[in-house]
C-alpha positions as a Markdown table, in Angstrom:
| # | Residue | x | y | z |
|---|---|---|---|---|
| 1 | Unk | 5.0 | 28.5 | 0.6 |
| 2 | Unk | 6.5 | 31.5 | 2.1 |
| 3 | Unk | 8.0 | 32.9 | 5.6 |
| 4 | Unk | 5.3 | 35.3 | 7.4 |
| 5 | Unk | 7.1 | 35.8 | 10.9 |
| 6 | Unk | 9.9 | 34.8 | 13.0 |
| 7 | Unk | 9.3 | 34.1 | 16.5 |
| 8 | Unk | 11.4 | 33.6 | 19.6 |
| 9 | Unk | 10.4 | 32.1 | 22.9 |
| 10 | Unk | 12.7 | 32.0 | 26.1 |
| 11 | Unk | 11.8 | 28.9 | 28.1 |
| 12 | Unk | 14.1 | 28.0 | 30.9 |
| 13 | Unk | 17.0 | 29.4 | 29.4 |
| 14 | Unk | 16.3 | 28.0 | 25.9 |
| 15 | Unk | 16.0 | 30.4 | 23.1 |
| 16 | Unk | 13.4 | 28.3 | 20.8 |
| 17 | Unk | 13.1 | 29.2 | 17.3 |
| 18 | Unk | 9.8 | 29.5 | 15.3 |
| 19 | Unk | 9.3 | 30.1 | 12.0 |
| 20 | Unk | 6.0 | 30.7 | 10.7 |
| 21 | Unk | 4.8 | 30.5 | 6.9 |
| 22 | Unk | 1.5 | 30.8 | 5.3 |
| 23 | Unk | 0.6 | 27.6 | 4.0 |
| 24 | Unk | 0.2 | 26.6 | 8.4 |
| 25 | Unk | 3.8 | 24.7 | 8.9 |
| 26 | Unk | 6.0 | 25.8 | 11.0 |
| 27 | Unk | 9.5 | 25.1 | 11.7 |
| 28 | Unk | 11.5 | 24.8 | 15.4 |
| 29 | Unk | 14.3 | 25.0 | 16.6 |
| 30 | Unk | 16.3 | 25.4 | 19.8 |
| 31 | Unk | 19.7 | 27.4 | 21.0 |
| 32 | Unk | 22.0 | 26.0 | 23.5 |
| 33 | Unk | 21.1 | 26.3 | 27.4 |
| 34 | Unk | 22.2 | 29.3 | 28.8 |
| 35 | Unk | 21.7 | 31.6 | 26.1 |
| 36 | Unk | 18.6 | 33.7 | 27.1 |
| 37 | Unk | 20.1 | 36.8 | 26.4 |
| 38 | Unk | 20.3 | 35.8 | 22.5 |
| 39 | Unk | 16.3 | 36.4 | 21.6 |
| 40 | Unk | 17.0 | 39.8 | 20.3 |
| 41 | Unk | 20.1 | 39.0 | 18.5 |
| 42 | Unk | 17.6 | 36.2 | 16.8 |
| 43 | Unk | 14.7 | 38.6 | 16.6 |
| 44 | Unk | 17.2 | 40.9 | 14.1 |
| 45 | Unk | 16.9 | 38.6 | 11.6 |
| 46 | Unk | 13.1 | 38.8 | 10.9 |
| 47 | Unk | 13.4 | 41.3 | 7.9 |
| 48 | Unk | 16.0 | 39.4 | 6.8 |
| 49 | Unk | 13.5 | 36.1 | 5.7 |
| 50 | Unk | 10.5 | 37.3 | 5.6 |
| 51 | Unk | 8.8 | 36.4 | 2.2 |
| 52 | Unk | 11.0 | 34.2 | 1.4 |
| 53 | Unk | 10.3 | 30.4 | 0.8 |
| 54 | Unk | 11.6 | 28.4 | 3.8 |
| 55 | Unk | 12.4 | 25.4 | 1.7 |
| 56 | Unk | 15.1 | 27.0 | -0.3 |
| 57 | Unk | 17.1 | 26.9 | 2.5 |
| 58 | Unk | 20.7 | 27.4 | 0.8 |
| 59 | Unk | 19.1 | 30.4 | -0.4 |
| 60 | Unk | 17.7 | 32.0 | 2.7 |
| 61 | Unk | 21.0 | 31.3 | 4.6 |
| 62 | Unk | 22.3 | 33.1 | 2.0 |
| 63 | Unk | 21.0 | 36.2 | 3.0 |
| 64 | Unk | 22.0 | 36.1 | 6.8 |
| 65 | Unk | 25.3 | 33.6 | 6.7 |
| 66 | Unk | 27.7 | 36.7 | 7.0 |
| 67 | Unk | 25.6 | 38.4 | 9.5 |
| 68 | Unk | 26.7 | 35.7 | 12.0 |
| 69 | Unk | 29.5 | 35.3 | 13.9 |
| 70 | Unk | 31.7 | 32.9 | 16.3 |
| 71 | Unk | 29.9 | 31.7 | 19.1 |
| 72 | Unk | 27.7 | 32.7 | 20.6 |
| 73 | Unk | 26.7 | 34.7 | 18.0 |
| 74 | Unk | 26.5 | 31.9 | 15.2 |
| 75 | Unk | 23.9 | 30.5 | 17.3 |
| 76 | Unk | 20.9 | 32.3 | 15.9 |
| 77 | Unk | 21.6 | 31.9 | 12.7 |
| 78 | Unk | 22.4 | 28.0 | 13.6 |
| 79 | Unk | 18.7 | 27.7 | 14.7 |
| 80 | Unk | 16.9 | 29.4 | 12.2 |
| 81 | Unk | 19.0 | 27.2 | 9.2 |
| 82 | Unk | 17.8 | 24.4 | 11.6 |
| 83 | Unk | 13.7 | 25.7 | 11.9 |
| 84 | Unk | 14.1 | 26.1 | 8.0 |
| 85 | Unk | 15.1 | 22.5 | 7.3 |
| 86 | Unk | 12.5 | 21.6 | 9.8 |
| 87 | Unk | 9.9 | 22.9 | 7.5 |
| 88 | Unk | 11.4 | 21.7 | 4.5 |
| 89 | Unk | 11.4 | 18.1 | 5.5 |
| 90 | Unk | 7.7 | 18.6 | 7.1 |
| 91 | Unk | 6.8 | 20.0 | 3.3 |
| 92 | Unk | 8.2 | 17.1 | 1.8 |
| 93 | Unk | 7.0 | 14.5 | 4.2 |
| 94 | Unk | 10.2 | 13.2 | 5.1 |
| 95 | Unk | 13.0 | 13.2 | 7.5 |
| 96 | Unk | 15.2 | 15.9 | 7.4 |
| 97 | Unk | 18.0 | 13.6 | 6.9 |
| 98 | Unk | 16.6 | 12.5 | 3.7 |
| 99 | Unk | 16.9 | 15.9 | 2.2 |
| 100 | Unk | 20.6 | 15.8 | 3.4 |
| 101 | Unk | 21.3 | 12.5 | 1.3 |
| 102 | Unk | 20.1 | 10.4 | 3.4 |
| 103 | Unk | 21.3 | 7.6 | 6.0 |
| 104 | Unk | 24.7 | 6.3 | 5.7 |
| 105 | Unk | 25.2 | 4.1 | 8.6 |
| 106 | Unk | 22.7 | 2.1 | 11.3 |
| 107 | Unk | 25.3 | 3.1 | 14.0 |
| 108 | Unk | 27.4 | 5.8 | 15.2 |
| 109 | Unk | 30.6 | 5.3 | 17.9 |
| 110 | Unk | 29.5 | 8.1 | 20.9 |
| 111 | Unk | 30.6 | 10.3 | 23.8 |
| 112 | Unk | 29.1 | 10.9 | 26.9 |
| 113 | Unk | 28.5 | 14.6 | 26.2 |
| 114 | Unk | 26.7 | 16.5 | 29.1 |
| 115 | Unk | 26.1 | 13.1 | 31.1 |
| 116 | Unk | 28.6 | 13.3 | 34.1 |
| 117 | Unk | 28.6 | 13.2 | 37.5 |
| 118 | Unk | 29.5 | 15.9 | 39.5 |
| 119 | Unk | 33.5 | 15.4 | 41.0 |
| 120 | Unk | 33.9 | 15.6 | 44.6 |
| 121 | Unk | 37.6 | 16.7 | 44.6 |
| 122 | Unk | 40.4 | 17.4 | 42.3 |
| 123 | Unk | 43.3 | 14.9 | 43.0 |
| 124 | Unk | 44.1 | 11.6 | 40.6 |
| 125 | Unk | 41.7 | 9.4 | 43.5 |
| 126 | Unk | 38.4 | 12.1 | 42.6 |
| 127 | Unk | 39.0 | 11.9 | 39.0 |
| 128 | Unk | 38.8 | 7.8 | 39.1 |
| 129 | Unk | 36.1 | 7.6 | 41.2 |
| 130 | Unk | 34.3 | 9.5 | 38.8 |
| 131 | Unk | 35.4 | 7.3 | 35.9 |
| 132 | Unk | 33.9 | 4.4 | 37.8 |
| 133 | Unk | 30.5 | 6.1 | 37.8 |
| 134 | Unk | 30.7 | 7.2 | 34.6 |
| 135 | Unk | 31.6 | 3.7 | 33.3 |
| 136 | Unk | 28.4 | 2.2 | 35.2 |
| 137 | Unk | 26.4 | 4.3 | 33.3 |
| 138 | Unk | 23.5 | 3.1 | 32.0 |
| 139 | Unk | 24.0 | 4.7 | 28.4 |
| 140 | Unk | 27.0 | 2.5 | 28.1 |
| 141 | Unk | 29.4 | 5.1 | 26.4 |
| 142 | Unk | 32.6 | 3.6 | 24.5 |
| 143 | Unk | 34.3 | 6.9 | 24.9 |
| 144 | Unk | 34.1 | 9.2 | 28.1 |
| 145 | Unk | 35.4 | 13.2 | 27.3 |
| 146 | Unk | 36.6 | 14.3 | 31.0 |
| 147 | Unk | 36.9 | 18.4 | 31.4 |
| 148 | Unk | 41.0 | 18.7 | 33.3 |
| 149 | Unk | 43.6 | 21.3 | 33.3 |
| 150 | Unk | 41.5 | 24.6 | 31.9 |
| 151 | Unk | 38.5 | 23.6 | 30.9 |
| 152 | Unk | 36.6 | 22.7 | 34.5 |
| 153 | Unk | 37.6 | 23.7 | 37.7 |
| 154 | Unk | 40.8 | 21.7 | 38.3 |
| 155 | Unk | 43.1 | 24.8 | 37.1 |
| 156 | Unk | 41.8 | 27.3 | 40.1 |
| 157 | Unk | 41.0 | 24.4 | 42.8 |
| 158 | Unk | 44.6 | 23.2 | 43.0 |
| 159 | Unk | 47.2 | 25.2 | 44.9 |
| 160 | Unk | 50.0 | 26.5 | 42.5 |
| 161 | Unk | 48.6 | 25.5 | 39.3 |
| 162 | Unk | 49.8 | 27.7 | 37.1 |
| 163 | Unk | 50.7 | 31.1 | 37.0 |
| 164 | Unk | 47.8 | 33.7 | 35.6 |
| 165 | Unk | 44.4 | 34.7 | 36.5 |
| 166 | Unk | 42.9 | 30.9 | 36.1 |
| 167 | Unk | 39.3 | 32.3 | 38.0 |
| 168 | Unk | 36.3 | 31.9 | 35.5 |
| 169 | Unk | 34.6 | 34.8 | 34.4 |
| 170 | Unk | 30.5 | 34.7 | 33.8 |
| 171 | Unk | 31.4 | 30.6 | 33.0 |
| 172 | Unk | 34.2 | 30.9 | 30.2 |
| 173 | Unk | 37.3 | 29.9 | 30.3 |
| 174 | Unk | 40.4 | 31.4 | 31.1 |
| 175 | Unk | 43.0 | 33.3 | 28.4 |
| 176 | Unk | 45.7 | 31.9 | 28.9 |
| 177 | Unk | 48.6 | 30.6 | 31.6 |
| 178 | Unk | 51.7 | 29.0 | 31.7 |
| 179 | Unk | 51.5 | 25.8 | 34.0 |
| 180 | Unk | 53.7 | 25.4 | 36.7 |
| 181 | Unk | 55.8 | 21.6 | 36.8 |
| 182 | Unk | 53.3 | 20.5 | 39.7 |
| 183 | Unk | 50.2 | 21.9 | 38.0 |
| 184 | Unk | 51.5 | 19.7 | 34.5 |
| 185 | Unk | 52.1 | 16.9 | 36.9 |
| 186 | Unk | 49.1 | 16.7 | 38.4 |
| 187 | Unk | 47.4 | 16.8 | 35.0 |
| 188 | Unk | 49.3 | 13.5 | 34.3 |
| 189 | Unk | 48.3 | 12.0 | 37.3 |
| 190 | Unk | 44.3 | 12.8 | 37.1 |
| 191 | Unk | 44.8 | 11.0 | 33.8 |
| 192 | Unk | 46.5 | 8.2 | 34.2 |
| 193 | Unk | 44.1 | 7.6 | 37.1 |
| 194 | Unk | 41.5 | 7.6 | 35.0 |
| 195 | Unk | 42.6 | 5.7 | 32.6 |
| 196 | Unk | 43.5 | 3.0 | 35.0 |
| 197 | Unk | 40.0 | 2.7 | 35.6 |
| 198 | Unk | 38.7 | 2.5 | 31.9 |
| 199 | Unk | 41.5 | 0.3 | 30.8 |
| 200 | Unk | 41.0 | -0.6 | 26.7 |
| 201 | Unk | 37.4 | -1.4 | 27.3 |
| 202 | Unk | 36.7 | 2.8 | 26.5 |
| 203 | Unk | 38.1 | 5.4 | 25.1 |
| 204 | Unk | 38.9 | 8.4 | 26.9 |
| 205 | Unk | 38.9 | 12.1 | 25.7 |
| 206 | Unk | 40.0 | 15.3 | 27.3 |
| 207 | Unk | 38.4 | 18.9 | 27.0 |
| 208 | Unk | 41.7 | 21.2 | 27.9 |
| 209 | Unk | 41.2 | 24.6 | 27.7 |
| 210 | Unk | 41.6 | 27.6 | 26.0 |
| 211 | Unk | 44.0 | 28.1 | 27.8 |
| 212 | Unk | 47.6 | 26.4 | 27.0 |
| 213 | Unk | 50.5 | 28.0 | 25.6 |
| 214 | Unk | 52.0 | 25.9 | 22.4 |
| 215 | Unk | 54.9 | 24.7 | 24.4 |
| 216 | Unk | 53.2 | 23.1 | 27.3 |
| 217 | Unk | 50.3 | 21.9 | 25.0 |
| 218 | Unk | 53.3 | 20.0 | 23.3 |
| 219 | Unk | 54.7 | 18.9 | 26.3 |
| 220 | Unk | 51.8 | 17.8 | 27.9 |
| 221 | Unk | 50.5 | 16.2 | 24.6 |
| 222 | Unk | 53.8 | 13.9 | 24.2 |
| 223 | Unk | 53.9 | 13.0 | 27.9 |
| 224 | Unk | 50.2 | 11.5 | 27.1 |
| 225 | Unk | 50.8 | 8.9 | 24.4 |
| 226 | Unk | 52.0 | 6.0 | 25.9 |
| 227 | Unk | 48.0 | 6.2 | 27.1 |
| 228 | Unk | 46.6 | 5.9 | 23.8 |
| 229 | Unk | 44.0 | 8.8 | 23.7 |
| 230 | Unk | 40.7 | 9.4 | 22.0 |
| 231 | Unk | 41.9 | 13.2 | 21.6 |
| 232 | Unk | 43.3 | 16.7 | 23.4 |
| 233 | Unk | 40.6 | 19.0 | 22.9 |
| 234 | Unk | 40.7 | 22.6 | 23.0 |
| 235 | Unk | 44.1 | 22.9 | 24.2 |
| 236 | Unk | 45.1 | 26.6 | 22.5 |
| 237 | Unk | 41.5 | 27.8 | 21.2 |
| 238 | Unk | 37.6 | 26.6 | 22.1 |
| 239 | Unk | 34.7 | 28.1 | 24.2 |
| 240 | Unk | 34.3 | 31.8 | 23.2 |
| 241 | Unk | 37.5 | 32.2 | 21.5 |
| 242 | Unk | 37.0 | 34.7 | 18.2 |
| 243 | Unk | 39.9 | 32.8 | 16.0 |
| 244 | Unk | 41.2 | 29.9 | 14.7 |
| 245 | Unk | 45.2 | 29.3 | 15.1 |
| 246 | Unk | 45.5 | 26.7 | 12.8 |
| 247 | Unk | 49.4 | 27.2 | 12.5 |
| 248 | Unk | 49.8 | 27.3 | 16.2 |
| 249 | Unk | 47.7 | 23.8 | 16.4 |
| 250 | Unk | 49.5 | 22.6 | 13.6 |
| 251 | Unk | 53.1 | 23.2 | 15.6 |
| 252 | Unk | 51.4 | 21.0 | 18.4 |
| 253 | Unk | 49.9 | 18.3 | 16.0 |
| 254 | Unk | 52.8 | 17.9 | 14.2 |
| 255 | Unk | 55.0 | 17.5 | 17.4 |
| 256 | Unk | 52.6 | 14.2 | 18.7 |
| 257 | Unk | 50.9 | 11.5 | 17.8 |
| 258 | Unk | 48.0 | 12.1 | 20.5 |
| 259 | Unk | 45.4 | 13.7 | 18.3 |
| 260 | Unk | 44.2 | 16.9 | 18.7 |
| 261 | Unk | 40.8 | 18.1 | 18.6 |
| 262 | Unk | 38.9 | 21.8 | 18.1 |
| 263 | Unk | 36.5 | 23.7 | 16.7 |
| 264 | Unk | 33.1 | 23.6 | 18.3 |
| 265 | Unk | 33.0 | 27.5 | 19.0 |
| 266 | Unk | 34.0 | 28.6 | 15.0 |
| 267 | Unk | 31.4 | 29.7 | 12.7 |
| 268 | Unk | 30.7 | 28.7 | 8.6 |
| 269 | Unk | 33.0 | 26.6 | 6.7 |
| 270 | Unk | 35.2 | 29.5 | 5.6 |
| 271 | Unk | 37.2 | 29.5 | 9.1 |
| 272 | Unk | 37.5 | 25.6 | 9.2 |
| 273 | Unk | 39.8 | 26.1 | 5.8 |
| 274 | Unk | 42.8 | 26.6 | 7.2 |
| 275 | Unk | 42.0 | 24.4 | 9.9 |
| 276 | Unk | 41.4 | 21.6 | 7.2 |
| 277 | Unk | 43.4 | 22.3 | 4.6 |
| 278 | Unk | 47.2 | 22.6 | 6.5 |
| 279 | Unk | 46.0 | 19.7 | 8.4 |
| 280 | Unk | 46.5 | 21.4 | 11.4 |
| 281 | Unk | 44.5 | 19.2 | 13.8 |
| 282 | Unk | 43.4 | 15.6 | 13.5 |
| 283 | Unk | 40.0 | 15.6 | 14.9 |
| 284 | Unk | 37.7 | 18.9 | 14.0 |
| 285 | Unk | 34.4 | 19.3 | 16.4 |
| 286 | Unk | 31.8 | 21.9 | 14.7 |
| 287 | Unk | 28.6 | 22.2 | 16.9 |
| 288 | Unk | 25.9 | 22.6 | 14.3 |
| 289 | Unk | 24.0 | 24.7 | 17.2 |
| 290 | Unk | 27.2 | 27.5 | 16.4 |
| 291 | Unk | 28.6 | 26.4 | 12.9 |
| 292 | Unk | 26.1 | 27.8 | 10.9 |
| 293 | Unk | 23.0 | 24.3 | 10.9 |
| 294 | Unk | 23.3 | 21.1 | 10.3 |
| 295 | Unk | 24.5 | 21.2 | 6.4 |
| 296 | Unk | 27.5 | 23.6 | 7.2 |
| 297 | Unk | 28.7 | 20.6 | 9.6 |
| 298 | Unk | 27.7 | 18.2 | 6.6 |
| 299 | Unk | 30.0 | 20.3 | 4.1 |
| 300 | Unk | 32.3 | 20.6 | 6.9 |
| 301 | Unk | 32.6 | 16.6 | 7.9 |
| 302 | Unk | 33.1 | 15.9 | 4.2 |
| 303 | Unk | 35.7 | 18.4 | 3.5 |
| 304 | Unk | 37.8 | 17.0 | 6.4 |
| 305 | Unk | 37.1 | 13.2 | 5.3 |
| 306 | Unk | 38.7 | 14.7 | 1.9 |
| 307 | Unk | 41.8 | 15.7 | 3.9 |
| 308 | Unk | 42.2 | 12.4 | 6.1 |
| 309 | Unk | 40.8 | 14.8 | 9.5 |
| 310 | Unk | 38.2 | 12.8 | 11.5 |
| 311 | Unk | 34.7 | 14.0 | 13.3 |
| 312 | Unk | 34.0 | 14.7 | 16.6 |
| 313 | Unk | 31.3 | 17.3 | 16.4 |
| 314 | Unk | 30.1 | 18.8 | 19.6 |
| 315 | Unk | 27.0 | 20.0 | 21.1 |
| 316 | Unk | 24.3 | 18.9 | 23.7 |
| 317 | Unk | 21.0 | 19.7 | 24.7 |
| 318 | Unk | 21.0 | 21.3 | 21.5 |
| 319 | Unk | 17.8 | 19.1 | 20.1 |
| 320 | Unk | 14.5 | 20.5 | 20.7 |
| 321 | Unk | 12.5 | 18.1 | 23.0 |
| 322 | Unk | 9.1 | 17.5 | 22.5 |
């Protein structure tokens, strides 16, 4: 079997990747929503993969993986990888997970991801009301993740929250800002209000940044220790930050018992190596649609497990909907 073409169609705002073969088996994958601008970048890889056997996934990926980069540019390579696995699974007549080692468990704990209710304000009572809605949501999530501080509109809508430019450009996060005492106390009050609603029945995880300084991250993580949170995510780096900062994360992680989480924007296993080996965080969250694909994510998960680091992968709206 040989690859004869690589196509990309933008449906809505979503680039849909299609790999065509000479045996009539096509592979499909989807890039995360809102990345319609990646179509030319996806098609750039066509000449690198045409003529290859798509079932030799690792061999094809070796030709293109070094040509990607951190979010959003790794999305193109990741989508191609998943489309290759789609072909390999169809050709073998088995689900892709069978090719990757088979099923390990029947159930896995999940959080809400993109299942959210709009906030009606940014005071503690608004966050508490939002958690009431989330708790009653029919999915029955055992973990709920909510954006606070620099991840979401809190920082820009609470007066005197922090020093610095708190406006989000083109949907991206602030670069870095110092919390005021008011901003610091406001975060804590909102988190306490949410946890009062969720109690010990449902875990609360917080998407926090990027944008924190190391001292502010340590102070907040320590202040929230009594609430037994699931994790604090992307405090220092995160969405569209093209570096890892394991030394800074390690400083935060060693200073608190609150679990620290990061990784959704990171591309390839090589860029998780220091984060894992230095035990710079407690939990990693690679996104299969940004990290280089599902096999790449599996390798990272196994390497993290060897070092006692947990896994809470990122990614919603990344699967092709039939």
